[in-house]
C-alpha distance (Angstrom), angle and dihedral (degrees) to the residues before:
residue distance angle dihedral
M1 . . .
V2 3.79 . .
F3 3.80 136.3 .
F4 3.79 115.8 -151.6
F5 3.77 126.3 -174.8
S6 3.82 128.7 -153.7
D7 3.81 114.2 -130.2
H8 3.81 102.9 -127.4
Y9 3.78 133.2 124.1
H10 3.80 94.2 -161.4
V11 3.78 132.2 42.2
M12 3.79 114.7 -108.5
G13 3.78 125.3 -106.1
D14 3.76 122.3 16.8
N15 3.80 96.9 -39.1
D16 3.77 123.2 128.3
P17 3.87 107.8 -82.2
R18 3.80 89.7 -148.4
N19 3.81 87.2 74.8
G20 3.80 94.2 51.8
P21 3.80 133.2 118.2
T22 3.76 126.6 -79.3
D23 3.80 129.8 -121.7
A24 3.79 106.4 -55.8
M25 3.78 99.2 -145.0
T26 3.82 93.9 46.0
T27 3.78 90.3 50.0
L28 3.79 93.7 48.2
A29 3.83 90.9 49.8
G30 3.80 89.3 56.5
I31 3.80 93.7 46.4
A32 3.80 89.4 47.4
R33 3.79 90.7 61.3
D34 3.80 93.9 47.0
T35 3.81 99.7 46.9
V36 3.79 135.5 59.6
K37 3.83 111.0 -168.3
L38 3.83 105.9 16.2
R39 3.81 112.5 111.8
L40 3.81 112.3 -134.6
G41 3.76 133.8 -154.7
T42 3.79 152.5 142.4
L43 3.77 129.8 -106.7
V44 2.94 87.9 -146.5
C45 3.81 142.3 -19.0
S46 3.77 110.9 -150.1
A47 3.82 111.0 -126.3
T48 3.80 88.4 -143.0
F49 3.79 95.8 63.0
R50 3.83 102.3 62.6
Q51 3.77 136.3 25.9
P52 3.83 109.1 -104.7
A53 3.82 98.0 -116.2
R54 3.79 90.6 45.3
L55 3.80 92.8 53.5
S56 3.82 88.9 48.3
V57 3.83 90.0 55.1
I58 3.80 93.9 44.9
A59 3.80 92.6 48.5
A60 3.81 92.9 49.9
E61 3.81 91.2 49.7
I62 3.81 92.1 50.9
D63 3.81 89.1 47.8
Q64 3.80 88.2 54.1
M65 3.81 92.1 47.2
S66 3.79 90.0 52.5
S67 3.80 95.0 43.0
G68 3.77 91.1 -117.4
R69 3.80 105.7 -37.2
L70 3.81 102.6 121.2
E71 3.82 127.2 112.6
L72 3.79 119.1 -176.3
G73 3.76 125.5 -145.7
V74 3.80 114.2 -164.9
G75 3.82 127.0 -164.6
A76 3.78 140.1 167.3
G77 3.80 97.4 -113.8
W78 3.77 125.7 -116.3
F79 3.84 113.8 -178.4
D80 3.78 103.4 100.4
R81 3.81 96.9 -180.0
E82 3.79 95.2 63.9
H83 3.80 91.0 48.2
E84 3.78 90.8 52.9
A85 3.81 92.3 47.0
L86 3.82 93.4 52.4
G87 3.79 97.5 38.1
I88 3.82 93.8 -112.3
S89 3.78 116.9 150.2
F90 3.82 113.3 -108.7
P91 3.81 106.8 -165.7
S92 3.76 129.7 -177.5
L93 3.81 120.6 -60.6
K94 3.80 89.9 -106.2
E95 3.82 92.8 54.2
R96 3.79 91.8 45.7
F97 3.81 89.5 55.0
D98 3.82 89.0 46.6
R99 3.81 88.6 54.4
M100 3.77 90.3 48.6
E101 3.79 91.0 51.7
D102 3.82 90.1 49.6
Q103 3.81 89.3 49.2
L104 3.77 93.2 52.0
S105 3.80 92.4 44.9
I106 3.82 92.3 51.7
L107 3.79 92.7 46.7
E108 3.81 86.8 55.0
L109 3.81 92.0 48.9
F110 3.80 91.0 51.7
R111 3.80 88.0 52.1
I112 3.78 100.0 47.5
T113 3.81 101.8 34.3
P114 3.84 112.0 92.6
A115 3.81 116.0 -108.9
E116 3.80 93.0 -115.4
S117 3.83 92.7 52.6
T118 3.79 138.9 75.6
F119 3.78 130.0 -145.4
D120 3.80 139.8 -154.1
Y121 3.77 124.3 -139.5
Q122 3.77 132.2 -172.5
G123 3.76 110.8 -170.6
K124 3.76 137.4 165.4
T125 3.82 94.5 -92.6
V126 3.82 106.5 13.9
A127 3.80 140.4 34.4
L128 3.83 125.8 -156.3
K129 3.82 125.4 -163.7
N130 3.80 124.5 -164.3
C131 3.80 91.2 -15.9
P132 3.83 113.1 -179.8
A133 3.80 112.5 -127.5
L134 3.80 89.7 -131.1
P135 2.92 146.5 163.8
K136 3.77 100.4 33.0
A137 3.80 122.5 -145.1
A138 3.78 118.6 -110.6
Q139 3.81 91.1 -124.2
E140 3.82 107.5 86.0
S141 3.78 93.3 -144.8
G142 3.81 91.5 46.3
I143 3.79 133.6 -106.7
P144 3.83 110.7 -46.9
I145 3.80 109.6 -110.7
I146 3.81 123.1 -141.9
V147 3.78 122.3 -162.8
G148 3.78 119.6 -175.7
G149 3.75 145.3 165.7
G150 3.77 143.5 95.1
G151 3.78 101.9 -94.9
P152 3.82 109.4 133.2
K153 3.81 100.7 -141.6
R154 3.81 122.0 16.1
T155 3.82 96.1 32.2
P156 3.86 94.6 58.8
N157 3.81 91.2 42.7
L158 3.82 93.6 50.4
A159 3.77 90.6 46.2
A160 3.81 91.6 52.1
R161 3.78 92.4 49.2
F162 3.80 101.4 42.7
A163 3.80 115.4 9.2
N164 3.75 133.4 98.1
E165 3.81 87.7 -169.5
F166 3.78 136.9 26.8
N167 3.80 117.9 -150.7
L168 3.77 130.5 -170.0
P169 3.80 113.5 -165.6
F170 3.78 129.2 -147.8
S171 3.78 99.7 -10.4
S172 3.79 139.1 124.4
P173 3.80 124.4 -100.1
T174 3.82 88.6 -106.1
D175 3.82 91.9 56.1
F176 3.81 90.8 44.7
E177 3.81 92.4 52.7
L178 3.83 91.1 51.8
Q179 3.84 94.0 49.3
A180 3.78 94.7 41.7
N181 3.78 90.0 54.0
R182 3.83 89.0 53.5
V183 3.79 89.7 52.1
R184 3.79 91.9 48.7
Q185 3.82 90.6 50.2
A186 3.82 90.0 49.5
C187 3.80 89.5 52.1
E188 3.81 90.6 51.0
S189 3.82 91.0 50.3
I190 3.82 90.3 61.9
S191 3.81 95.1 38.2
R192 3.79 93.9 -107.4
E193 3.80 119.1 144.0
A194 3.81 106.2 -115.0
D195 3.83 88.3 -148.3
S196 3.81 87.8 67.8
M197 3.81 88.2 69.7
V198 3.80 122.1 84.5
F199 3.81 110.1 -137.2
S200 3.80 118.0 -151.1
V201 3.77 143.4 163.3
A202 3.79 135.1 -151.4
Q203 3.78 116.5 -142.3
V204 3.81 134.6 -178.0
L205 3.80 107.6 -121.9
C206 3.80 122.9 -136.3
I207 3.80 113.2 155.6
G208 3.78 133.4 154.6
T209 3.77 146.3 153.5
T210 3.82 97.6 -111.6
E211 3.78 136.8 30.7
K212 3.83 89.7 -116.7
E213 3.82 90.4 55.0
L214 3.80 90.7 48.9
E215 3.80 92.5 50.3
R216 3.81 90.7 49.9
R217 3.79 92.4 50.9
S218 3.78 95.2 46.4
A219 3.81 91.2 47.7
K220 3.83 90.5 50.2
I221 3.81 91.2 58.2
G222 3.79 93.9 40.7
R223 3.81 96.1 -115.0
D224 3.78 133.7 129.3
L225 3.82 110.9 -114.0
S226 3.81 94.7 -144.0
E227 3.81 90.9 52.6
L228 3.81 90.7 49.7
R229 3.79 90.1 51.4
E230 3.83 87.4 55.2
N231 3.82 99.8 42.8
G232 3.80 105.3 18.4
V233 3.77 142.9 38.5
A234 3.80 100.1 -84.5
G235 3.77 137.4 146.8
T236 3.76 134.8 44.2
L237 3.80 121.5 -17.0
D238 3.80 88.7 -98.0
E239 3.81 91.0 53.2
A240 3.82 90.6 47.4
R241 3.80 91.4 50.1
E242 3.79 91.3 52.5
R243 3.81 92.2 48.5
I244 3.80 91.9 51.1
K245 3.82 91.5 47.9
S246 3.79 91.2 50.0
F247 3.80 90.1 56.9
Q248 3.82 92.1 44.9
Q249 3.82 89.7 53.8
L250 3.81 88.0 56.8
G251 3.81 93.2 54.8
V252 3.80 101.9 -90.6
S253 3.79 110.1 148.9
R254 3.77 99.1 169.9
M255 3.82 131.5 43.1
Y256 3.79 128.4 -171.6
F257 3.80 115.1 -155.4
Q258 3.79 116.8 -154.5
V259 3.80 109.7 -148.6
L260 3.78 104.8 -165.5
D261 3.82 99.2 -177.4
E262 3.80 104.3 56.4
D263 3.80 92.7 178.2
D264 3.82 92.9 62.7
L265 3.80 98.3 93.1
D266 3.82 92.8 170.5
H267 3.78 87.2 60.8
V268 3.80 90.3 52.5
S269 3.82 89.4 50.0
L270 3.80 90.3 54.0
L271 3.79 89.3 50.4
S272 3.80 90.4 52.7
E273 3.82 89.7 51.8
L274 3.81 89.9 49.7
L275 3.77 94.7 47.8
D276 3.80 93.5 51.6
E277 3.80 86.5 76.5
F278 3.79 96.2 50.3
T279 3.77 111.9 57.0
E280 3.80 93.8 178.7
V281 3.80 95.2 50.1
E282 3.76 113.7 97.6
E283 3.76 127.4 -155.5
N284 3.76 127.2 -121.4
A285 3.77 104.2 -174.2
């Protein structure tokens, strides 16, 4: 079982930002100290929120706190309103991807540079001089890196170069197949075996036993049921099973379920019933 946290300071859409999430890395550090087996991660850290070397240090410390249970999703950032509200620079899409590339490169340098050594780095958006490759993650092979998104060019290329896992959030099986093929082609272009990549999806969950129950749940989270059936795991248990199987047939070996109404314990019970049939499907509640 895994618990993954989105890295946002405001809720999406037009909802009241006062009810939004907290800092992802701070929250995961707390959970790391209070749990033993639960794997922890981000989907995904915005490269605009933290300087690359600083995120590398924070991630390694959380991995130590958790005795090696952290996985780190990294993205370019997209939600302009929360940047404006907090006074965080929100540059062009190109520069945000440049920052993401620098972040991934520096995470890799922290991983491969010996503990007793330092390194220099000259990137597109940041330069490091005599940077100690400390602290080290608890995981000997390093913190698993997740890259995700639907961009047609830089996203697949960055995933092929740096990621242990590629994730496509909130999309249909058709869209996943298209993007996964781009990632596989990017892997082939650098002589990387595509099978070395874990392919995953994140899906909003909205399941129920009757249509009335489904409509109530979708309304509670402010989402259109027909849209969730297209780009999420929504419907009866039979419909949900078929959606999961359709992703598995396309090479998905890990699924993250976003449960937006945490107070709906009956919904969580239905999820548990659904997951009993899929031993390789992991829960993101």
